[in-house]
C-alpha positions in Angstrom: -0.1 0.1 -0.1 1.4 3.5 -0.9 1.3 5.8 2.2 2.2 9.4 2.7 3.1 9.8 6.2 2.9 13.5 7.3 4.9 13.5 10.6 6.6 15.5 13.3 8.0 15.0 16.7 8.0 11.3 17.8 6.5 10.2 14.4 9.2 9.0 12.4 9.9 5.7 14.3 6.1 4.7 13.5 6.8 5.6 9.8 9.8 3.3 9.8 7.6 0.6 11.3 5.1 0.8 8.3 8.2 0.4 6.1 9.3 -2.7 7.9 5.8 -4.3 7.7 5.8 -3.8 3.9 4.1 -0.5 3.1 5.4 1.9 0.7 6.0 5.1 2.7 6.8 8.5 1.8 7.7 10.5 4.8 7.5 14.1 5.1 7.5 16.9 7.7 7.0 19.5 5.4 3.9 21.2 4.0 2.4 19.3 1.0 0.1 20.5 -1.5 -2.9 18.9 -3.5 -0.4 18.7 -6.6 2.0 16.8 -4.7 -0.7 14.2 -3.4 -2.0 13.9 -6.9 1.5 12.8 -8.2 2.1 10.4 -5.7 -1.8 9.2 -5.7 -1.4 7.3 -2.3 -3.9 5.0 -0.9 -3.8 6.5 2.6 -2.6 9.5 4.1 -1.4 9.2 7.9 -1.1 12.6 10.0 0.8 12.3 13.1 2.3 15.1 15.1 1.9 17.1 12.0 2.3 20.8 12.2 0.4 22.1 9.3 -3.4 22.2 8.6 -4.3 19.5 5.7 -6.1 21.8 2.9 -9.6 21.2 1.9 -8.5 20.4 -1.6 -6.4 17.7 -0.3 -9.1 16.3 1.9 -11.7 16.3 -1.3 -9.1 14.4 -3.4 -8.2 11.8 -0.8 -12.1 11.2 -0.2 -12.1 9.9 3.3 -8.6 8.3 3.1 -6.7 10.6 5.5 -6.4 9.3 9.2 -4.9 11.4 12.1 -3.2 10.0 15.1 -4.2 12.3 18.3 -3.1 12.2 22.0 -6.5 12.8 23.5 -9.5 10.7 24.3 -11.9 12.7 21.3 -14.3 14.2 21.5 -12.4 15.8 24.3 -9.5 18.4 23.8 -9.6 18.7 20.1 -6.8 20.9 18.7 -3.7 22.1 20.5 -2.2 20.9 23.9 -4.6 18.2 24.4 -2.6 16.4 27.1 -2.4 19.8 29.1 -6.0 20.5 28.7 -7.1 17.0 30.0 -5.7 17.8 33.3 -6.6 21.4 33.6 -10.3 20.5 32.7 -10.5 16.9 34.2 -11.5 15.4 30.9 -10.7 11.7 30.2 -7.1 11.1 29.2 -6.5 8.8 26.0 -5.5 8.4 22.7 -7.7 8.5 19.4 -7.1 7.5 15.6 -9.6 9.2 13.5 -10.4 10.1 10.0 -9.7 13.8 8.7 -12.4 15.9 7.6 -12.5 19.7 7.3 -12.8 20.6 10.9 -9.9 20.2 13.5 -9.9 16.7 14.8 -13.8 16.3 14.2 -13.8 13.2 11.7 -15.3 10.2 12.6 -13.4 8.2 15.2 -11.9 4.8 14.1 -10.4 3.5 17.5 -10.0 5.5 20.9 -8.5 4.2 24.2 -8.7 5.6 27.5 -5.2 5.8 29.3 -4.6 6.0 32.8 -1.8 8.8 34.2 -0.9 8.8 37.6 -1.2 12.3 38.3 0.6 12.3 41.6 4.0 10.9 40.1 3.7 12.0 36.5 5.0 15.4 34.8 3.9 16.9 31.5 6.8 15.3 29.6 6.6 11.7 31.2 2.6 11.6 30.5 3.1 12.8 26.8 5.4 10.2 26.1 3.0 7.6 27.8 0.3 8.7 25.5 2.6 8.6 22.4 3.3 5.1 23.6 0.0 4.1 23.8 -0.8 5.8 20.6 1.9 3.9 18.6 1.0 0.6 20.3 -2.8 1.1 19.3 -1.8 1.9 15.6 0.6 -0.6 15.2 -2.2 -3.4 16.6 -4.9 -2.2 14.7 -3.5 -1.0 11.3 -4.4 -3.9 9.1 -7.9 -3.6 10.3 -7.6 0.2 9.7 -6.1 0.0 6.1 -8.9 -2.7 5.1 -11.6 -0.6 6.6 -12.9 -3.3 8.8 -13.4 -1.0 12.0 -16.8 0.3 12.4 -16.2 4.2 13.2 -18.4 6.4 15.6 -19.6 10.0 15.0 -16.9 12.4 16.7 -19.7 15.2 18.4 -19.4 17.6 21.1 -16.4 17.7 23.5 -13.9 20.4 23.8 -11.8 22.4 21.4 -8.5 24.3 22.0 -6.2 26.6 20.0 -2.6 27.3 19.9 -3.5 30.9 21.2 -4.6 29.6 24.4 -0.9 28.6 25.1 -1.0 32.1 27.0 -3.3 30.7 29.7 -0.9 27.8 30.9 2.5 29.0 30.0 2.9 31.0 33.1 2.2 27.7 35.0 5.2 26.1 33.7 7.7 28.7 33.4 10.0 27.4 36.2 9.9 23.7 35.4 8.8 23.5 31.8 7.7 20.2 30.6 9.0 18.6 33.7 6.1 20.2 35.9 4.4 17.5 37.6 0.7 17.2 37.1 -0.2 17.8 40.5 1.7 21.0 40.8 0.3 22.3 37.2 -3.3 21.7 38.4 -2.4 23.3 41.9 -1.1 26.4 40.2 -4.3 26.4 37.7 -6.6 26.3 40.7 -5.0 29.3 42.3 -4.9 31.1 39.0 -8.5 30.6 38.6 -9.6 31.7 42.3 -7.2 34.8 42.2 
């Protein structure tokens, strides 16, 4: 199967895994155009930690053959910084693989899984790594069924959405330790800020 893999941080190893199981993978972290996609004419596009919005003309050309790997339990925490918002808003933690439509993380859900994260022990960085490890495992376990369209999807309705511009809300909360801030401390600071 011919794939375009749109990657970013932590995604190259999954692209390499797809190659190792016999898929024909073109990996890029750069912005792609509909002309690039037409020329390659892939069976699937996989987006994982990709920093660009996939344009509507690509979505239309691929006709429901683009999937995204997202570190939230959709429909909660669509968009940016899903891991952080799951803690600040006490929404379910997890990972999701879904189809890409014209919205942000709004396509039908192929598979999702809740992930337990010990908030007394983990940091933002370690919880991020836990979610990515789980997401890659769930993808590998289900790839054959995904590519053969053997999984019944569910609608991705409701939930919550966050944007990159909201970074200013939580950035002051992690300025001292950065991504090594513990979840417990992050939530404590956030509650203090809300009640000020």
